[in-house]
Structure formats: structure tokens, C-alpha cells
C-alpha positions as CSV (number, residue, x, y, z in Angstrom):
1,M,87.5,92.0,87.0
2,G,86.7,91.3,90.6
3,S,84.5,93.3,93.0
4,W,85.9,96.3,94.9
5,S,85.2,96.9,98.6
6,R,86.3,99.1,101.2
7,N,85.3,99.4,104.8
8,F,84.2,103.0,105.8
9,G,84.3,102.3,109.8
10,T,80.6,100.9,109.7
11,A,79.9,101.2,106.3
12,C,81.1,99.2,103.3
13,V,81.0,100.7,99.9
14,S,81.1,98.2,97.1
15,T,81.1,97.9,93.3
16,P,80.3,94.5,91.9
17,R,82.0,93.1,89.1
18,R,81.1,89.6,87.6
19,F,80.4,87.0,90.4
20,K,82.3,88.4,93.4
21,I,80.2,90.9,95.2
22,Y,79.2,88.5,97.8
23,E,82.8,87.2,98.9
24,S,84.3,90.6,99.0
25,T,81.0,92.2,100.7
26,T,80.9,89.4,103.5
27,N,84.6,90.1,104.0
28,C,84.3,93.5,104.1
29,I,81.3,93.5,106.5
30,S,83.2,90.8,108.7
31,K,86.1,92.8,109.6
32,G,84.3,96.1,110.3
33,T,82.9,96.2,113.8
34,G,79.5,97.8,115.3
35,R,76.5,97.9,112.8
36,P,77.4,96.5,109.5
37,D,75.9,99.4,106.6
38,L,76.5,98.2,103.3
39,V,76.4,100.6,100.1
40,V,76.2,98.9,96.8
41,D,77.5,101.1,94.0
42,L,76.2,99.8,90.7
43,S,77.5,102.1,88.5
44,G,78.1,100.1,85.1
45,V,75.7,97.9,85.5
46,G,73.0,97.1,83.3
47,F,71.7,93.8,84.0
48,A,70.8,91.9,87.6
49,G,70.0,88.4,86.9
50,S,68.4,85.9,89.2
51,A,72.0,84.9,90.9
52,A,72.5,88.5,91.8
53,L,69.5,89.5,93.3
54,G,69.5,85.9,95.5
55,N,73.2,87.7,96.7
56,F,71.5,90.7,97.1
57,V,68.9,89.4,99.3
58,A,71.3,87.3,101.5
59,L,73.5,90.2,102.2
60,Q,70.5,92.4,103.0
61,R,69.4,89.5,105.6
62,M,73.0,89.8,107.1
63,V,72.9,93.6,107.4
64,R,69.6,93.8,108.9
65,H,70.5,90.8,111.4
66,G,73.5,93.1,112.4
67,G,71.2,96.1,112.7
68,G,72.5,97.8,109.6
69,R,71.1,99.2,106.6
70,F,71.2,98.0,102.9
71,L,71.7,100.9,100.2
72,F,72.1,100.9,96.3
73,C,73.2,103.8,94.5
74,N,74.3,104.6,90.6
75,V,71.2,102.0,89.6
76,D,70.5,101.7,86.0
77,P,66.9,102.3,85.1
78,T,67.2,98.4,83.4
79,V,68.3,97.3,86.9
80,A,65.9,99.2,88.6
81,E,63.0,97.8,86.6
82,V,64.3,94.2,87.5
83,F,64.2,95.2,91.4
84,R,60.5,96.5,90.8
85,A,59.2,93.7,88.5
86,S,60.5,90.8,91.0
87,K,59.2,92.7,93.8
88,L,62.2,93.3,95.5
89,E,62.4,97.1,95.8
90,S,61.0,97.3,99.1
91,L,63.8,95.2,100.6
92,F,66.6,98.0,100.1
93,E,66.8,101.6,100.1
94,F,68.2,103.5,96.7
95,V,69.7,106.4,96.7
96,A,71.3,108.7,93.4
97,D,74.8,108.2,94.2
98,R,77.5,107.1,96.7
99,P,77.8,110.3,98.7
100,S,74.1,110.4,98.9
101,A,74.4,106.8,100.2
102,L,77.1,108.0,102.5
103,H,75.1,110.6,104.1
104,A,72.4,108.4,104.6
105,I,74.0,106.3,106.4
106,I,75.9,108.8,108.6
107,E,72.9,111.0,109.3
108,G,70.9,107.7,109.9
109,L,67.9,108.9,107.3
110,A,65.1,106.3,106.7
111,T,66.1,104.1,109.3
112,D,62.2,102.8,109.9
113,P,61.3,100.3,106.8
114,A,57.7,102.2,107.3
115,K,59.3,105.4,106.3
116,R,61.7,104.0,103.9
117,K,62.5,106.8,101.4
118,T,65.2,108.1,99.3
119,A,66.2,112.2,99.6
120,D,65.7,112.4,95.8
121,N,62.9,110.1,94.5
122,E,60.6,108.8,97.2
123,G,61.9,105.4,97.8
124,T,61.5,104.1,94.4
125,P,64.6,103.2,92.4
126,P,65.4,105.2,89.6
127,V,63.8,104.7,86.3
């Protein structure tokens, strides 16, 4: 199974599968123009190891460098706990589902890191 990425103007939506998320997402971002917003849909992902977390941090830096936003949606409680325990949850935004993520990007919600919150869970990954 590979990753799935799709460019929605300035937003890329990616569903990671096995070790391909970094490649497919960087390709998607490089094809876009303007601010590189990224939504990673973690539907069906029940575990995030150190390699995945490292890739997410690298992608977050790339997106932030371009002035974009990085959001996760459909995060399993086990994966949310990995973000929390590794102290990485403050680097990312978490929303309930893909429509919420796209809405957040379109509407420009929570662009200030000091005010970073999700529409449905007050800034912490779902648990």
C-alpha cells in the first residue's frame, strides 16, 4: 500500500500508508504554488513510531518555512498518546476529520501558534 496525496490548490491532503508519506507529500507540496498547507489524514493508522514522528517533524518544518500550516485529522487515540508522550503535540494542529481540516485551512483558523486550538477539542489531540 502506498501513500495517497492530492493537491487542493495550496493544500495537500495525504493519507499515509507504510513508509511513503514523506516522498508523496514533498512531491505534492513542491507541485503547489503559494502557501504549502498540509493535512495528514491518519484514518486507519493505529501506531506512529519514531521514524514516522521524525518525518512529520521534517514535513512540519518544510510547511512552516513556506508559511503554511500542518494539520492532522482522524487521529486514533493510541497515536494521539504517542504525540502527547513525545511532547510533539504542540508542534501540530489536530482536528476531528478531513472536512474540518480543509475548513480550518480555508478559513485560516488558529494561524497564531499561541492561539493554536482546534474547533472541537481545544488544541489537544483526540484521546
